[in-house]
Every structure is written in structure tokens, then in C-alpha cells.
N, C-alpha and C positions, 0 to 999 in steps of 0.2 A: 620565758616566752617560747612557745612551740612554733617551729616553722612547718608550713604545709609541705608535705612530701611531693616533690615534682614527679609528675606522671612520666613513666618511661615510654619513649616513642619506639614503636616497632622499627627495627633496623631497615626493613624494606621501605618504610615510609621515608626514612632519612635518605636512602639511596635515590628514591624518586624525587625528593625535594632537591637533591643535588643536580638532577637533570633538568627539571622544569622550574625550579624556584619554590620556596616555601609556600607562597600564596597560591600556587597552582596545584596543590594537592589537598584533597579532602579525605579525612580518615575518621573523624569523630562520628559516633553513631547518629547524632542528631543531624549531621550534615549528609549522611548517606541515605536517609529516608527517602529523599526526593528521587533517588536512583534505583529504588527497589523494584520498579516495573516500567514498562512503556505504556502505550495506549491499551494494551491487553492487561487489564487490572485484576483479573481473576487469579493470577499467579504472581507471587512476589518473592524476592530473595534479598539477601544482603551482600553488598560488595565489600571487598576488603579495603578498597580505596578508590578514589576517582582522581585522575590526573588530567590536566589541561595543557597539552603541548601547543606551541605556537607555530611550529613549522615541521617540515618533513624530517629534518635532522633530529629534532627532539622526539618525534614519534619513533623513529628508528632506534634511538638510544634507549627509550623506555622499553620497546619491544625486545631489544637484545638483553636487557637486564632481566625482564620477566622470563624470557626463554631460557636464559642461563640458570635461573633459580627454579625452573619448572613450575611457574605460577600461572594459572589460567588468566586470560584477559579478554575483554570485549570492547570493540569499537562502538561508539554511540554518537548519534547526531542530536536531533532535537527531541528524540523520545516520542515521536508521534506514531511509531509503528504500531500495528494492530494485531500482531501475532506472538508477541513475547520475544522477538528476536534480540532485543537489547536488555532483556531481564536477566540479572545475575541469579544463578542457581545456588550460589553459596561460595564466597571466598574469592571471586574473580576481581581483578583490578579493571575498572572501567576507564578506557582511554576516550575521553570526551573531546570531540573535534570542533566544538562550538566556537572556540577562539580563532580557528582557522577559517575566517569568513570574508576573505577578500575576493573581489573581482580583479583578476590579475591582468587580463588582456581581452580586448575586443578587436576582431579583424572583420570589418564589414565587407571588404572586398572578397574574402574567402568564406565569409559567413560562418565564422567560428568565434567562440568565446572560451576563455580559460578561467576556471574558478577554483577556489579551495573548497574542500568538502563541506565546511560549515556554512557556505553561502546559501541563503534562503531562496527557495525556488522562485517565488513570485518577484523577488527583488531583481532577478535577472531581466525579466520582461520589462519591469519598471525602469531599469537602467538604460535599456536600449530602445524603448518605445519611441522616444523623440526622434530617432533616426529611421523610424519605420520598420523596426524588426521586433521579433518576439521569440520566446522559447516555448515550444509546443507542449511538452508534458505538463499536465496541470492536475495533480492530485487535489482532492477536496481540502486537504490540509496545506495547500501550497503557500499560504501566508505565513506558515510556521515551519514546515518541513524543510530539510536541507537537501541539496543536490547529491551530496555524498550518500545520504540515507536512501535517496531515490535510486541511485545506482545499485546499492546493496540489495534492495528489494525488487529492482526492476519495476518501479512504480508506474502506474498508468494514469488514468484520469478521464474526464468526460470527453476530451478531444482525441483520445487514442484510436477511436474508430477510423478516422481518416488519416491521422498523422503517426500512429504507432505509439508504443510505450517507450520507456526511457532508453532501452537498448538501441532503438532506431535513431537516437540522437547523440550517442556517445562516440567520439572519434579517437580519444586517447586518454590515458590515465597514468599517473605516477602512483606506485603501489609499494607499501612496505610489507614484505613477506613476513610470515610468523617467526622467522629466525632473525629478523632485523635487516635483511638485505633490501635494497631499494632497486626497483626495476621500472621501466617505462613500457607500457603496452599500447599498441596501435601507433599510427604515424599521423600526427595532427593534420586533418583535412584530406588525407589520402585514403580512399576506400579500398576494400578488397585486397589487402596485402597477402602475399603468399604465406604459407605456413598455417599452423593451428590458430584458430580464432580465440586466443587467450583472453582478449578483452571481452568478447561475448561470454566466455566461461565465467569471468569474474562478475559480470553484471547479472544480478539476481542470485548470487551465491550466498547471500544473507550473512556477509561478514565472516565466513568460515575459511576463506582462501587468502585474504590479505586485507590490509587497511589502506584505503584510498586517500591520498593526500593532495592530489591535484587532478582536475578533470577538464578535458577539452570537449566542448559540446557544440552541436550544430545549432545555429540560429536561423530563423526563417523570416522572409519578407512578410510584413503584415498584408493580409489579403485586401484587395481593392474594395470589396464590399462584403457584408454579411447580414443575414436576417435570421431572426429567431421566431419560431412558431410554437404556440401552446395549444394543445388539444385535450379536451376533457371527454372521458368515456364512461358510460353507465355500466359497461361490461368489461372486465379485465381481459377476457379472451379477444374481444373486438380490438382493444388497444394493442394486444400482443400481435394479432394478425396484421394490424396496420404497420407495425415495425417491419415485418417481413415484406409487406407490399411495397414499402418505400424503397427498400434495398432491391427488390425484384424489378422495380421500375428503372433501375440503372442509376439511382441517386445514391451517392455516398456522402451523407451529412458529415459535417465536422464533428457533431455530437448528436446523440439520440438517447435521451434519458427517459426513464419511466419511474413513477411513484404510485403506490397503491393508496387506498383510502386511509389506512392507519398512518402511513408516512405523511400524507397530506394533513391529517389532523395534527401531527407533531410539528411540522414546519409552520403551520398557521398559528400554533400556540406559542411559538418561540419568538425570537427577536426580529425576524424579517418577514412578517406576514404580507402577502400581496393580494389577498382576497380570493384565494382558491375556494370554490364551493366544497363544503365538507361532506356532501352526500354523493359525490362522484366516486366511482370505483377505481379509477386510474386516470393519470394524466401523462401525456408525452411532452417533453421539452426538446425541441429540435432546432439545431443551428446549421445553416448552410453558409458557405463562404466561397469566395473566388472572384471572377470577373462579374461586374455589376449586372450586366444583361443576363448572364447565366443564372446568377443568384435569384433574380426576380422570377425567372421561369421555373426554377426548382421549387421555390417557395409556393408558387401557384399550384404546381403539381402535387406537392405534399398536402396542401389544403384539400385538393380533390380526392386524394387517396384516403384521407381521414374521413371525408364525408361519405365515401362509399362503405366505410366501416361503421356507420351509425354513430358518428361522433355527436356528442351533445352540443359542443361548441368548439370551434377552432378559430384562432386569430393570430395575426402576424403583429409582432411588436411595433408600436407606432414610431418609436425612436430608440436610440441607444440607452437612454435612461430607463425606459420600461424593460428592455431586454436585460439590462444589468440588474434590475430589481428581481426579475424572474430567476436569474442565475444566482444571485446572492441568497435567495430563498432556498434554492436547490443545494447550494454549497453548505448550508447549515444543517443539512439533513441528519447526519449522525448525531451531532451535538443536541439537535432539537428533541431527540428522544427523551432527554431529561425532563422535558415539559410534560410528558405523559407517563413516565415510568421512572422509578427510583434507580433501576439498573438496566443495562442492556448488553447483549453480546452481538457483535457484528460478524457475519460470516462473509465468505468471499469465494464463491464457486463460479465456474464457467460452463456454459452449455451451448450446443448448437442452437442458433436462433429459431429453427423450425420446431424445437421442442419446448419453447417458452410456455405455451398454454398448459402443456402436460406437467411441466415442472412446477409452475405456480400452483396448479391444482394440488399436487402432492405436498407442497409446502403448507398449503392451507389445511390439509389432512393432518400433517405433523402438529400444526398449531392446535387443532381440535383434540388430538390424541394426548398432547402434553398439558393442555389447559393453559398455554402461554400464548399471548398475542405475538404475532410476527409481522413486522412491517417490512415492506420491500421497496428499496431504493436502488436503482441499478443502471448500468450502462447497457441499455437494451440492444443497441445497435450491434455490439459485439458479444452479446450473451454473457456479460460479466455481472452476475447477480450478487446482491448484498442483502440477504435476509437479516433483519435486526430482531433478535429474540428478546422480548421485554420480560423482566422478572424483578422480584424483590428479594435481595439476598438475605434480608432479615427474616424471611419466612422459611422455616425448615424445609429443605428438599428442593426449593425452587432453583437455586444455583445449579444443582446437579441435573435437574430436568432441563435447564437451559443449555448446559453443555451437551446433554444427550440429543436435544433437538438440533443443535448446531451440527453435530456429527451426522445425524440422519439427513439433514439438508445437503451436506456434502456428498453423502452416499447416493442420493438421488441424482446429483450432478454427474457423478462418476458413472452411474448406471446408464445414462443416456449418451455416453460418449464424451463427457466433459472432463473438467479438472477440478481439483479441490482448492485451487487458488488462481486468481488472475492478476492480482497486483499487491496483495497484502503480505504474501509470503507464508511460510510454514512455521518458522520459529519453534516454539515449544507447543503452541496451541494445536497444530495439525500433524504432529509427528506420526501418531498412530494411523491417521487417515491417509498417510502416504501409501499405505498398503491397499487402499481402494484402487489405486492406479498403477502401482509398481509391484512386480514380483520380488521375492527375496534376492534373486540373482541380479535384478536391475538395481536394487538398493545397494547390494555389495559392490557392483561396478562403480556406482557413484561415490561410495565411501573410499574406494581405491584411488579415485581421482583426487578426492579431498586430501588423502594421506600423502600424495605427492607434494602438495603445498604445505600441509599442516600435519606433519607426521606425528607430532606429539599430542595432537588434538587439544592444544592449549588455547587456540584462538576460537572464541565463541563455542566452547565445547558443548557437546550433547544437544545441539540445535539441528533442526531441519530433518534429520533422519532418525527413524526408529531403529532399535537394535534388530538386526536380521534374525530370522528363525521362527517368528510367530505367525508367518503368513497363513499356514494351514489352519492354525487355531482361529485366526480372525475370520477366515472364510467359513469355517464351521459355525462360528457365532452368528455370522450374517445369515447363513442358511437357516439356522434354528429360529432366528428372529422372523424371517420371512414366513416360515411355516407357522409360527405362532400367530402372525398377523392374518394368515389365511384361515 
């Protein structure tokens, strides 16, 4: 009788198991498939292993081991990122933080909460709502994304117009550096400490400077009142001008969102239809909050502003249930694209509000030029655009045309004085597009900062930055493209 030969386990895997336990290490190919990409699915790679530490001490021990053996590694949260920031490029060990998911402390008197990085964004608001508090940053993926991932990407959301993005709500953090040392940044609840703002540097560094294992966040008192307004426009430019008019009137809405006709078609075809007319060119979804009397006056003024811009219909939500339905419809925007297209690529550029009509026109031209439909769902109030490029990967050449269209959309944003990302990060998706807004010298300076923390480039290697030295070539390519278009 022949005995089946026992498969030899990689010594590294055995060492990892010794740190976190056998059940907390994945290494078989069939188990690693789920970790080959994040929400940016057009690029995939294979990790060497996935480990699930339970606390800061285990994270630090894993990192010390990997650093000693010169093995690259990546921190990962829920995997909802949209730029490939958590995608292995080949051979990295993924340090998954999803088991570190506790709410450690809530201090209502000082308006702070302390969470582990795997704590889901929406759960924090749900946990403190009964006491009349909430956590402001609200990415569309907030029911799944983790606060640790939000810090890494400096995530935004619909309400960042009034309340700011993640960095405006982070007060302190415990961090494991790439060599395994543990440090604390910030002083919980105390703003504007002297010295370099290392906490601000870490927030939005896309997992290239350290692994966050504990986060102190600011929580806010729930506003006394809020109202939601919905406006339909037969002309995108009129809707765009209404956005500027609302801000010019001295009103800062909590949220000011816009969707175009293609986006409306998608959300009405998906799981949460609310009866939006399919023939309108654009809609605005606006929320104001604060003192009840002020909210009522602001809502009335917004209605009047929209009417001056030839709105087809504008209405104020009758109650919280109707407002919640409108917002649920909007929050499904990205996923709803699957109802009208086999594949899509979501982009994330930022522009000055005043250039909105010009930029949307150029995006329509890119759509016509590439032959691909582009839906627009975005945070209009702060100029954070999300062109969604629809394509079918099964058709030869469409994936490549979609990537080209996405890059061209970002170039338009950069050309009007904007940025290539507002909340999704750079990851691997937009590395080359960093040249649209930074010179080689500026990229080199940022790489030198990274090297202070991550000298071996083992932590999330080859993300965020292009290799310096091609700036002149890229500028030449852009110039030649422009001449060809003329």
C-alpha cells in the first residue's frame, strides 16, 4: 500500500503560523484567488500568503519576520479600494487586518472614539447613533469598507463637502513601521501639536509608510435637522451652473451630488429604483443640515436657485424615509453599472467647480472618440468627478480603450488645474498619471520621504509613484496627441 507523500510547507509559512496560528495563514493557491485584486479588477496578481493577525503585537511580529527575510508585504482591509492599492504584484505576503475589528473606546465628553483598523465605517455611526452622535466620512462603500483602509486612502464621501475627508477626523494612530517598530502618532483629542504632522503624512499614504493598528477618530453631534432636495435638469450645463450658484449664495450643503442620464439609467435598472425620469439629462441630490430654522431657509433658497436654472422639477423630501430612499439609490451608483454594462472602470478626478461644464463636455467628447459610454456620478459640490467608463472585456480592444479613456479623463482634470484623484488613491492604476501633476523632481522628493520610513521598499512596493525619469517623454507624448487631435 502506497502512502500519499505529504506536501512540504514553505518554511516562511511555518514561521508565520508560529506567530498567528495555523488557522490564520492562507497559502494554498485556491485560497489566494480571493486576494488577487481589490475593487480595481483590471490588474491581478498572486500573493505568497495571507496572514490574519489579531492585535498590534502580532502585526509587529509578522512585519519583523518579513523585514528580516526581505519579503515584500501589503496591508489589506476589506478590499474595496478602487485603484489597486491592495493588489499583489507577485510574491507579497498580505497582512489582512479584518480580524482586528473592535470598537475599543467611546468618549462622548471629548467626542472621540478609538477603533481597530478592521472596524467597518458604517458600524461606528450605528454604534453611537443612540447617543446622538455619528462619524462623518461616508464613502459609498461605507457598509463594507474599514476605517483603517479609509485612513490609508484618505477616503472621502458625499458629505466631505461640508465636513471634510478622513484626514479631518483622525486624531491619533498606533502604527507598525516597516521594520516592526510600533509608534503612536498624534495625541488623542489634542489638535495642532508642535513638530511635523506625521499623522497627516501617514493619512493618504496608501499603505507605503506603515500599518495602522489602532485609530482615534473625531465623532460629531447629530445635527438638529436636515432636509434633502432633488432636482431634475434637461440640460447638464444648467445643472452644473446650479451647483456653482448654490455655493455662491453662501450655502454650504452637507452634500451636493450629481448624476447624468447614463448614471440615472443604471441606478433605476438596479436594486433601489426610486422613479427618476429616464429622459432627464442630469439630477442634483442635495442635503442641508444644522439648526432647524436655518435648514428650512436654506432648502427654500436652493429650490429657488434651481428654478432660476430652468429646472424641470425640484422637490424636498417629504420625510426621512423618502430621503433615505434617494440616498440608497445614489449609494448604489457604482455597482448599478452592472445592470447596463458587463464591465466598467471608475475614475476619480478633481476639478475647480467653475470648470464643471467645460470638463463634462470634454468627457462627452472622449466618450464619442472612443466609442464607449461614460456615466458620471460625482460629488459636484467639491468638484470630485467619477466618470464610469462602460465596456465589455470580452470584445477585443475594449479594455485597452477603456483604460485610455480613463487616462484622458484624468488629463482633462489636470489641465484645468485639478488632480488625478480625490479619494480613491493612486495605487497601481494611476501611477503614470502622477506625471500629469508632478515633475520628476517632485516625485523624487516624495520618494525620499517614503524611503525614510520604508527604506527597503518592502511595504506595498511599487505603488503610488512612477519611476522618475520619463517626465519629458510623457510631455512629448501628450503634445503629439494634442497636435493629432487638432
